[in-house]
N, CA and C atoms as an extended XYZ file, in Angstrom:
378
Properties=species:S:1:pos:R:3:atomname:S:1:resname:S:1:resid:I:1 pbc="F F F"
N        11.317        3.057       21.808 N   MET     1
C         9.997        3.267       21.250 CA  MET     1
C        10.059        3.327       19.721 C   MET     1
N        11.110        3.891       19.171 N   ALA     2
C        11.214        4.020       17.712 CA  ALA     2
C        11.151        2.659       17.031 C   ALA     2
N        11.760        1.663       17.654 N   GLU     3
C        11.745        0.314       17.082 CA  GLU     3
C        10.315       -0.227       17.007 C   GLU     3
N         9.530        0.028       18.037 N   LEU     4
C         8.137       -0.426       18.030 CA  LEU     4
C         7.312        0.346       17.002 C   LEU     4
N         7.490        1.643       16.955 N   LEU     5
C         6.741        2.450       15.984 CA  LEU     5
C         7.062        2.024       14.554 C   LEU     5
N         8.301        1.594       14.331 N   ALA     6
C         8.722        1.188       12.988 CA  ALA     6
C         8.016       -0.078       12.504 C   ALA     6
N         7.343       -0.783       13.397 N   LEU     7
C         6.580       -1.959       12.976 CA  LEU     7
C         5.408       -1.571       12.077 C   LEU     7
N         4.919       -0.350       12.240 N   ASP     8
C         3.769        0.107       11.458 CA  ASP     8
C         3.993        1.417       10.715 C   ASP     8
N         4.984        2.177       11.103 N   LEU     9
C         5.141        3.528       10.565 CA  LEU     9
C         6.505        3.719        9.915 C   LEU     9
N         6.530        4.569        8.911 N   VAL    10
C         7.782        4.991        8.290 CA  VAL    10
C         7.876        6.494        8.520 C   VAL    10
N         8.769        6.915        9.424 N   PRO    11
C         8.856        8.354        9.693 CA  PRO    11
C         9.495        9.103        8.530 C   PRO    11
N         8.868       10.195        8.160 N   VAL    12
C         9.387       11.070        7.112 CA  VAL    12
C         9.330       12.489        7.659 C   VAL    12
N        10.478       13.132        7.752 N   LYS    13
C        10.522       14.502        8.255 CA  LYS    13
C        10.383       15.463        7.081 C   LYS    13
N         9.451       16.381        7.221 N   ILE    14
C         9.268       17.417        6.201 CA  ILE    14
C         9.600       18.750        6.853 C   ILE    14
N        10.692       19.339        6.430 N   ASP    15
C        11.101       20.639        6.954 CA  ASP    15
C        10.565       21.699        6.000 C   ASP    15
N         9.483       22.327        6.408 N   GLN    16
C         8.826       23.269        5.501 CA  GLN    16
C         9.644       24.524        5.238 C   GLN    16
N        10.643       24.777        6.048 N   ASP    17
C        11.487       25.953        5.840 CA  ASP    17
C        12.748       25.641        5.029 C   ASP    17
N        13.293       24.450        5.194 N   GLU    18
C        14.583       24.126        4.586 CA  GLU    18
C        14.492       23.247        3.341 C   GLU    18
N        13.423       22.495        3.186 N   MET    19
C        13.309       21.585        2.042 CA  MET    19
C        12.638       22.276        0.860 C   MET    19
N        13.185       22.061       -0.319 N   ALA    20
C        12.524       22.566       -1.528 CA  ALA    20
C        11.158       21.894       -1.632 C   ALA    20
N        10.114       22.686       -1.708 N   GLY    21
C         8.759       22.149       -1.779 CA  GLY    21
C         8.185       21.720       -0.443 C   GLY    21
N         8.948       21.868        0.614 N   GLY    22
C         8.498       21.434        1.937 CA  GLY    22
C         7.233       22.121        2.399 C   GLY    22
N         7.134       23.408        2.146 N   LEU    23
C         5.945       24.161        2.550 CA  LEU    23
C         4.711       23.669        1.800 C   LEU    23
N         4.856       23.384        0.516 N   ALA    24
C         3.728       22.890       -0.288 CA  ALA    24
C         3.289       21.504        0.169 C   ALA    24
N         4.251       20.650        0.507 N   VAL    25
C         3.916       19.307        0.998 CA  VAL    25
C         3.201       19.415        2.339 C   VAL    25
N         3.734       20.229        3.234 N   ALA    26
C         3.097       20.407        4.542 CA  ALA    26
C         1.681       20.954        4.388 C   ALA    26
N         1.500       21.902        3.494 N   ALA    27
C         0.167       22.481        3.276 CA  ALA    27
C        -0.807       21.437        2.738 C   ALA    27
N        -0.339       20.576        1.838 N   ALA    28
C        -1.209       19.533        1.283 CA  ALA    28
C        -1.633       18.545        2.362 C   ALA    28
N        -0.722       18.226        3.262 N   LEU    29
C        -1.028       17.249        4.304 CA  LEU    29
C        -1.846       17.840        5.443 C   LEU    29
N        -1.563       19.083        5.791 N   ARG    30
C        -2.238       19.709        6.928 CA  ARG    30
C        -3.548       20.373        6.569 C   ARG    30
N        -3.725       20.726        5.327 N   GLY    31
C        -4.931       21.457        4.960 CA  GLY    31
C        -4.959       22.785        5.694 C   GLY    31
N        -6.064       23.089        6.326 N   GLN    32
C        -6.224       24.353        7.050 CA  GLN    32
C        -5.679       24.288        8.472 C   GLN    32
N        -5.248       23.118        8.906 N   SER    33
C        -4.742       22.947       10.264 CA  SER    33
C        -3.418       23.687       10.428 C   SER    33
N        -3.314       24.482       11.467 N   ASP    34
C        -2.072       25.193       11.746 CA  ASP    34
C        -1.917       25.283       13.250 C   ASP    34
N        -1.255       24.291       13.821 N   GLY    35
C        -1.144       24.265       15.265 CA  GLY    35
C         0.255       24.059       15.765 C   GLY    35
N         1.238       24.426       14.986 N   GLY    36
C         2.610       24.317       15.443 CA  GLY    36
C         3.263       22.999       15.072 C   GLY    36
N         4.474       22.840       15.584 N   ILE    37
C         5.246       21.632       15.339 CA  ILE    37
C         5.773       21.112       16.672 C   ILE    37
N         6.077       19.856       16.802 N   PRO    38
C         5.935       18.832       15.776 CA  PRO    38
C         4.470       18.519       15.489 C   PRO    38
N         4.249       17.993       14.322 N   TRP    39
C         2.920       17.578       13.887 CA  TRP    39
C         3.110       16.302       13.096 C   TRP    39
N         2.167       15.394       13.173 N   TYR    40
C         2.300       14.155       12.415 CA  TYR    40
C         1.014       13.829       11.671 C   TYR    40
N         1.168       12.982       10.674 N   VAL    41
C         0.043       12.456        9.914 CA  VAL    41
C         0.361       10.992        9.628 C   VAL    41
N        -0.647       10.154        9.711 N   ILE    42
C        -0.498        8.750        9.337 CA  ILE    42
C        -1.289        8.569        8.048 C   ILE    42
N        -0.580        8.136        7.020 N   ILE    43
C        -1.146        8.056        5.672 CA  ILE    43
C        -1.269        6.598        5.241 C   ILE    43
N        -2.364        6.288        4.576 N   ASP    44
C        -2.556        4.968        3.979 CA  ASP    44
C        -1.547        4.824        2.842 C   ASP    44
N        -0.619        3.875        2.946 N   PRO    45
C         0.416        3.775        1.912 CA  PRO    45
C        -0.130        3.422        0.530 C   PRO    45
N        -1.288        2.816        0.473 N   ALA    46
C        -1.853        2.436       -0.824 CA  ALA    46
C        -2.447        3.627       -1.571 C   ALA    46
N        -2.847        4.674       -0.825 N   ARG    47
C        -3.511        5.817       -1.474 CA  ARG    47
C        -2.830        7.147       -1.196 C   ARG    47
N        -1.775        7.145       -0.434 N   GLY    48
C        -1.189        8.390        0.037 CA  GLY    48
C        -0.189        9.031       -0.879 C   GLY    48
N        -0.608        9.334       -2.069 N   ARG    49
C         0.321        9.991       -2.982 CA  ARG    49
C        -0.148       11.418       -3.229 C   ARG    49
N         0.823       12.313       -3.243 N   LEU    50
C         0.517       13.713       -3.519 CA  LEU    50
C         0.228       13.895       -5.004 C   LEU    50
N        -0.737       14.733       -5.293 N   ILE    51
C        -1.139       15.003       -6.672 CA  ILE    51
C        -0.983       16.494       -6.926 C   ILE    51
N        -0.352       16.832       -8.041 N   GLU    52
C        -0.199       18.245       -8.393 CA  GLU    52
C        -1.450       18.715       -9.125 C   GLU    52
N        -2.024       19.799       -8.621 N   ARG    53
C        -3.199       20.410       -9.252 CA  ARG    53
C        -2.753       21.265      -10.438 C   ARG    53
N        -3.696       21.645      -11.310 N   PRO    54
C        -3.345       22.507      -12.450 CA  PRO    54
C        -2.682       23.820      -12.033 C   PRO    54
N        -3.033       24.337      -10.839 N   ASP    55
C        -2.429       25.601      -10.401 CA  ASP    55
C        -1.049       25.415       -9.774 C   ASP    55
N        -0.571       24.159       -9.730 N   GLY    56
C         0.752       23.890       -9.179 CA  GLY    56
C         0.756       23.512       -7.712 C   GLY    56
N        -0.354       23.727       -7.018 N   SER    57
C        -0.414       23.338       -5.610 CA  SER    57
C        -0.565       21.819       -5.511 C   SER    57
N        -0.299       21.300       -4.335 N   LEU    58
C        -0.382       19.862       -4.117 CA  LEU    58
C        -1.630       19.518       -3.324 C   LEU    58
N        -2.122       18.314       -3.544 N   THR    59
C        -3.259       17.812       -2.785 CA  THR    59
C        -3.062       16.321       -2.557 C   THR    59
N        -3.871       15.772       -1.668 N   ILE    60
C        -3.847       14.340       -1.386 CA  ILE    60
C        -5.289       13.901       -1.174 C   ILE    60
N        -5.593       12.691       -1.534 N   ASP    61
C        -6.929       12.148       -1.304 CA  ASP    61
C        -7.199       12.177        0.200 C   ASP    61
N        -8.222       12.894        0.659 N   PRO    62
C        -8.500       12.965        2.095 CA  PRO    62
C        -8.689       11.593        2.739 C   PRO    62
N        -9.158       10.617        1.977 N   ALA    63
C        -9.340        9.270        2.520 CA  ALA    63
C        -8.006        8.596        2.840 C   ALA    63
N        -6.913        9.112        2.274 N   ALA    64
C        -5.591        8.551        2.544 CA  ALA    64
C        -5.054        8.989        3.898 C   ALA    64
N        -5.622       10.057        4.460 N   LEU    65
C        -5.170       10.568        5.756 CA  LEU    65
C        -5.884        9.793        6.854 C   LEU    65
N        -5.189        8.839        7.454 N   LEU    66
C        -5.799        7.961        8.449 CA  LEU    66
C        -5.894        8.600        9.827 C   LEU    66
N        -4.916        9.421       10.180 N   ALA    67
C        -4.904       10.062       11.496 CA  ALA    67
C        -3.905       11.206       11.469 C   ALA    67
N        -4.135       12.187       12.346 N   THR    68
C        -3.194       13.308       12.463 CA  THR    68
C        -2.978       13.649       13.934 C   THR    68
N        -2.064       14.559       14.157 N   ALA    69
C        -1.773       15.039       15.501 CA  ALA    69
C        -2.834       15.994       16.021 C   ALA    69
N        -3.828       16.290       15.202 N   ASP    70
C        -4.875       17.222       15.608 CA  ASP    70
C        -5.910       16.509       16.474 C   ASP    70
N        -5.753       16.672       17.778 N   GLY    71
C        -6.678       16.072       18.728 CA  GLY    71
C        -7.804       17.023       19.071 C   GLY    71
N        -8.635       16.648       20.023 N   PRO    72
C        -9.774       17.483       20.415 CA  PRO    72
C        -9.372       18.880       20.896 C   PRO    72
N        -8.154       18.987       21.435 N   GLU    73
C        -7.682       20.275       21.957 CA  GLU    73
C        -6.633       20.906       21.045 C   GLU    73
N        -6.539       20.439       19.805 N   GLY    74
C        -5.543       20.959       18.875 CA  GLY    74
C        -4.386       19.993       18.695 C   GLY    74
N        -3.309       20.488       18.101 N   ASN    75
C        -2.128       19.675       17.833 CA  ASN    75
C        -1.540       19.143       19.134 C   ASN    75
N        -1.350       17.826       19.210 N   VAL    76
C        -0.786       17.244       20.428 CA  VAL    76
C         0.727       17.399       20.485 C   VAL    76
N         1.349       17.796       19.369 N   GLY    77
C         2.791       18.034       19.366 CA  GLY    77
C         3.554       16.845       19.909 C   GLY    77
N         4.414       17.100       20.863 N   CYS    78
C         5.092       16.030       21.588 CA  CYS    78
C         4.148       15.656       22.725 C   CYS    78
N         3.459       14.531       22.647 N   PRO    79
C         2.362       14.233       23.573 CA  PRO    79
C         2.816       13.914       24.994 C   PRO    79
N         2.633       14.877       25.885 N   VAL    80
C         3.020       14.657       27.278 CA  VAL    80
C         1.843       14.719       28.249 C   VAL    80
N         0.861       15.564       27.991 N   THR    81
C        -0.281       15.614       28.913 CA  THR    81
C        -1.131       14.358       28.706 C   THR    81
N        -1.951       14.006       29.684 N   PRO    82
C        -2.784       12.810       29.518 CA  PRO    82
C        -3.650       12.835       28.258 C   PRO    82
N        -4.265       13.971       27.951 N   SER    83
C        -5.124       14.018       26.761 CA  SER    83
C        -4.303       13.928       25.472 C   SER    83
N        -3.118       14.522       25.462 N   GLU    84
C        -2.251       14.428       24.283 CA  GLU    84
C        -1.789       12.987       24.068 C   GLU    84
N        -1.367       12.342       25.152 N   ARG    85
C        -0.926       10.946       25.041 CA  ARG    85
C        -2.077       10.056       24.602 C   ARG    85
N        -3.262       10.302       25.134 N   ALA    86
C        -4.426        9.491       24.761 CA  ALA    86
C        -4.703        9.606       23.265 C   ALA    86
N        -4.634       10.826       22.735 N   HIS    87
C        -4.882       11.005       21.300 CA  HIS    87
C        -3.820       10.278       20.473 C   HIS    87
N        -2.564       10.441       20.848 N   PHE    88
C        -1.483        9.776       20.120 CA  PHE    88
C        -1.676        8.265       20.128 C   PHE    88
N        -1.960        7.711       21.295 N   LEU    89
C        -2.156        6.264       21.399 CA  LEU    89
C        -3.395        5.809       20.642 C   LEU    89
N        -4.440        6.620       20.652 N   ASP    90
C        -5.645        6.291       19.875 CA  ASP    90
C        -5.334        6.232       18.381 C   ASP    90
N        -4.490        7.159       17.901 N   THR    91
C        -4.151        7.140       16.475 CA  THR    91
C        -3.343        5.891       16.133 C   THR    91
N        -2.446        5.502       17.030 N   LEU    92
C        -1.684        4.270       16.791 CA  LEU    92
C        -2.601        3.057       16.798 C   LEU    92
N        -3.494        3.016       17.775 N   ASP    93
C        -4.407        1.882       17.895 CA  ASP    93
C        -5.307        1.768       16.664 C   ASP    93
N        -5.795        2.886       16.193 N   ALA    94
C        -6.728        2.880       15.062 CA  ALA    94
C        -6.057        2.528       13.736 C   ALA    94
N        -4.756        2.745       13.635 N   THR    95
C        -4.083        2.551       12.348 CA  THR    95
C        -3.096        1.391       12.345 C   THR    95
N        -2.911        0.748       13.460 N   ARG    96
C        -1.884       -0.302       13.539 CA  ARG    96
C        -2.257       -1.531       12.722 C   ARG    96
N        -1.200       -2.163       12.225 N   ARG    97
C        -1.352       -3.421       11.487 CA  ARG    97
C        -0.508       -4.514       12.118 C   ARG    97
N         0.601       -4.117       12.729 N   ASN    98
C         1.535       -5.094       13.287 CA  ASN    98
C         1.735       -4.958       14.790 C   ASN    98
N         1.553       -3.776       15.327 N   LEU    99
C         1.729       -3.567       16.765 CA  LEU    99
C         0.725       -4.401       17.547 C   LEU    99
N         1.219       -5.096       18.557 N   THR   100
C         0.338       -5.883       19.416 CA  THR   100
C        -0.183       -5.009       20.554 C   THR   100
N        -1.172       -5.512       21.263 N   ASP   101
C        -1.672       -4.794       22.438 CA  ASP   101
C        -0.549       -4.578       23.442 C   ASP   101
N         0.279       -5.595       23.633 N   GLU   102
C         1.391       -5.492       24.580 CA  GLU   102
C         2.377       -4.405       24.150 C   GLU   102
N         2.687       -4.353       22.882 N   GLN   103
C         3.613       -3.338       22.380 CA  GLN   103
C         3.019       -1.940       22.494 C   GLN   103
N         1.731       -1.818       22.252 N   LEU   104
C         1.064       -0.525       22.417 CA  LEU   104
C         1.121       -0.091       23.882 C   LEU   104
N         0.979       -1.037       24.792 N   SER   105
C         1.092       -0.736       26.225 CA  SER   105
C         2.502       -0.290       26.587 C   SER   105
N         3.507       -0.891       25.960 N   LEU   106
C         4.892       -0.471       26.202 CA  LEU   106
C         5.121        0.960       25.726 C   LEU   106
N         4.569        1.293       24.582 N   ILE   107
C         4.676        2.665       24.072 CA  ILE   107
C         4.001        3.625       25.041 C   ILE   107
N         2.826        3.251       25.529 N   ALA   108
C         2.105        4.094       26.489 CA  ALA   108
C         2.933        4.299       27.752 C   ALA   108
N         3.563        3.246       28.237 N   ALA   109
C         4.388        3.350       29.446 CA  ALA   109
C         5.605        4.238       29.201 C   ALA   109
N         6.237        4.088       28.045 N   ASP   110
C         7.389        4.937       27.704 CA  ASP   110
C         6.981        6.406       27.615 C   ASP   110
N         5.845        6.666       26.976 N   LEU   111
C         5.353        8.044       26.870 CA  LEU   111
C         5.060        8.631       28.243 C   LEU   111
N         4.455        7.828       29.108 N   HIS   112
C         4.129        8.310       30.449 CA  HIS   112
C         5.405        8.624       31.226 C   HIS   112
N         6.402        7.747       31.127 N   ALA   113
C         7.672        7.995       31.817 CA  ALA   113
C         8.325        9.277       31.300 C   ALA   113
N         8.324        9.468       29.987 N   PHE   114
C         8.877       10.692       29.404 CA  PHE   114
C         8.102       11.912       29.892 C   PHE   114
N         6.787       11.795       29.936 N   ALA   115
C         5.948       12.905       30.399 CA  ALA   115
C         6.258       13.258       31.847 C   ALA   115
N         6.442       12.258       32.687 N   ARG   116
C         6.756       12.530       34.097 CA  ARG   116
C         8.098       13.241       34.219 C   ARG   116
N         9.069       12.853       33.392 N   GLU   117
C        10.371       13.529       33.405 CA  GLU   117
C        10.246       14.966       32.905 C   GLU   117
N         9.340       15.178       31.959 N   THR   118
C         9.222       16.465       31.288 CA  THR   118
C         8.350       17.459       32.038 C   THR   118
N         7.171       17.014       32.478 N   ILE   119
C         6.231       17.951       33.108 CA  ILE   119
C         5.850       17.567       34.536 C   ILE   119
N         6.489       16.549       35.073 N   GLY   120
C         6.255       16.166       36.460 CA  GLY   120
C         4.852       15.642       36.718 C   GLY   120
N         4.266       16.092       37.824 N   ALA   121
C         2.961       15.594       38.270 CA  ALA   121
C         1.840       15.892       37.281 C   ALA   121
N         2.024       16.909       36.440 N   GLU   122
C         1.001       17.208       35.421 CA  GLU   122
C         0.777       16.021       34.489 C   GLU   122
N         1.775       15.148       34.382 N   ALA   123
C         1.656       13.975       33.519 CA  ALA   123
C         0.566       13.030       34.005 C   ALA   123
N         0.224       13.136       35.288 N   ASP   124
C        -0.792       12.253       35.866 CA  ASP   124
C        -2.138       12.940       36.034 C   ASP   124
N        -2.188       14.243       35.829 N   ALA   125
C        -3.436       15.004       36.014 CA  ALA   125
C        -4.343       14.802       34.813 C   ALA   125
N        -5.614       15.000       35.040 N   ASP   126
C        -6.537       14.961       33.904 CA  ASP   126
C        -7.832       15.641       34.233 C   ASP   126
């Protein structure tokens, strides 16, 4: 799945506890959202640059934030339930530039298989 995701996404891990400035970067990207980890954001590469405010805090143009892990029921984290997977796939679909419909379907199938291994029959409930 990572190979397919790499067609459109560049993963960047921000460890807010271990990285210098990590907490400030996470706060700029998440805003008021606080729903645990893992959490993701898809940023427009043309506008997604952090800007330092006069008070030293960081901000980003809200229009640069194309999608986040914050679904209707909160942070989808590692998306295993049907609603979590749906939100994750919707964010990929809405922001993709290179992923084909077939590749998106492969990602969906991989996620479903992982969900069945992880949570069993709940992966099919909705």
